Every structure is written in structure tokens, then in C-alpha cells.
C-alpha positions as CSV (number, residue, x, y, z in Angstrom):
1,M,-37.2,114.0,131.9
2,A,-36.4,114.2,128.4
3,I,-35.8,117.4,126.4
4,E,-38.0,117.7,123.3
5,P,-36.3,117.1,120.0
6,E,-37.2,120.8,118.7
7,T,-35.7,122.1,122.2
8,Y,-32.5,120.2,121.7
9,R,-32.0,121.3,118.2
10,S,-32.7,124.8,119.1
11,R,-29.9,124.7,122.2
12,I,-27.5,123.1,120.0
13,V,-28.1,126.0,117.4
14,E,-27.6,128.4,119.9
15,A,-24.4,127.1,121.1
16,L,-22.6,126.6,117.8
17,E,-23.9,130.3,117.0
18,L,-22.1,131.5,120.0
19,A,-18.8,129.6,119.0
20,A,-19.1,130.8,115.5
21,S,-19.4,134.6,116.4
22,T,-16.8,136.7,117.8
23,A,-19.5,139.6,117.9
24,G,-21.4,137.3,119.7
25,Q,-19.1,136.3,122.1
26,S,-18.1,140.2,122.9
27,D,-22.1,140.6,123.3
28,Y,-22.1,138.0,125.6
29,A,-19.4,139.3,127.7
30,R,-21.0,142.8,128.0
31,D,-24.1,141.2,129.1
32,V,-22.8,138.9,131.5
33,P,-19.5,140.7,132.8
34,I,-19.1,138.1,135.6
35,A,-19.0,135.3,132.6
36,D,-15.6,133.7,131.3
37,V,-17.0,133.5,127.8
38,V,-14.2,131.5,126.5
39,A,-14.8,128.8,129.0
40,E,-18.9,129.3,128.6
41,V,-18.3,128.2,124.6
42,F,-17.2,125.1,125.9
43,E,-19.8,124.3,128.9
44,I,-22.6,125.7,126.9
45,W,-21.7,122.8,124.5
46,H,-21.1,120.2,127.2
47,D,-24.1,120.8,128.8
48,I,-26.5,120.4,125.9
49,Y,-24.2,118.0,123.9
50,H,-25.2,114.1,124.9
51,P,-25.1,111.9,122.3
52,S,-26.4,109.1,124.0
53,A,-29.5,111.0,125.1
54,L,-32.6,109.0,123.7
55,T,-33.9,112.1,122.0
56,F,-30.6,112.5,120.2
57,P,-31.2,110.5,117.4
58,V,-35.0,111.7,117.1
59,A,-33.8,115.3,116.9
60,F,-30.8,115.0,114.4
61,N,-30.4,112.8,111.6
62,R,-27.4,110.3,111.2
63,A,-25.4,113.5,108.8
64,E,-26.4,115.9,111.4
65,R,-25.2,113.8,114.2
66,E,-21.9,113.2,112.4
67,A,-21.2,116.6,111.9
68,L,-21.9,117.7,115.6
69,A,-19.8,114.6,116.7
70,E,-16.7,116.5,114.4
71,Y,-17.5,120.0,116.0
72,G,-17.5,118.3,119.3
73,A,-14.1,117.0,118.7
74,I,-12.5,119.9,117.2
75,L,-13.6,121.8,120.4
76,D,-12.3,119.6,122.5
77,S,-9.1,119.1,120.9
78,I,-8.5,122.4,121.5
79,S,-9.7,123.2,125.0
80,A,-6.7,122.7,126.8
81,S,-4.8,125.4,125.2
82,L,-7.7,128.1,125.7
83,T,-6.9,127.6,129.6
84,G,-6.8,130.9,131.0
85,M,-7.5,132.8,128.0
86,T,-8.8,136.0,128.1
87,L,-11.4,136.5,125.5
88,S,-9.5,139.3,123.4
89,E,-6.4,136.3,123.5
90,F,-8.7,134.0,122.5
91,H,-10.2,136.1,119.3
92,A,-6.7,136.9,118.3
93,S,-5.4,133.5,118.4
94,P,-5.8,130.9,115.4
95,L,-8.2,128.4,117.4
96,S,-10.9,131.0,117.4
97,G,-11.2,131.0,114.0
98,R,-10.8,127.1,113.9
99,L,-13.9,127.0,116.3
100,A,-15.8,129.1,114.3
101,Q,-15.1,127.3,111.1
102,A,-16.3,124.0,113.0
103,A,-19.1,125.5,113.9
104,E,-20.2,127.1,110.9
105,R,-19.7,123.8,109.3
106,A,-22.2,121.7,111.8
107,L,-24.7,124.7,111.4
108,T,-24.7,124.4,107.9
109,A,-25.2,120.5,108.4
110,L,-28.1,121.3,110.6
111,V,-29.7,123.5,107.6
112,V,-29.6,120.8,105.2
113,K,-32.5,118.5,105.8
114,S,-32.2,114.6,104.7
């Protein structure tokens, strides 16, 4: 079953918005107390980001696909450093800012249409 392009875009935006917002992450931790929010930021992304899916090039233009790939690479590059980190430890680390900035850049690319 293929995901509709609009749904795909919406889910990608939601994943990026969570990664970009420490307040959003704190809200998520409050609303879903059993969740490991740091891990969830990564898992949500990996659950939805599938550039080989047939819908992917329909849902995102080339510039957007490049921005999403860049975000994914940054997320993957820091993931091993976050193992076992609490949300407050994550927010206090420079990795949180790095991830948030990468997510913001990707979100900005999604807003600009070609």
C-alpha cells in the first residue's frame, strides 16, 4: 500500500518539527510518559523516511529530497552518541542544537516550492 504524497509530506513535516523543537519534545515526554523521546525522534524519522518509496519523488521535489537526505545524514551521524541519553541530557548537549538546526533547514526547504 502506497502512502499519498500529501500524507507523506505531512508525516515528514511532523517528524522534522519534533526534532526542531525542544518544547515539542518536552511536551511529547509529558504526554507520553513511557516514551524515550530521544529515541522516538530518531525512530519516527526512520519509520517515515524512505527515499526509495515510489511516492517519495512525487511528494518531494529534488531540492526537498536533497534537504531531507542532508537531515537524515546528520541524524544518523549523531545517533550513536545519544544512546542512553535522557531528554534533559540531550537538551543540554550541543547535539540537540545541531539536530534542531538541521531539522529547521529541512523544514525551510519544504516551504520553498520550485
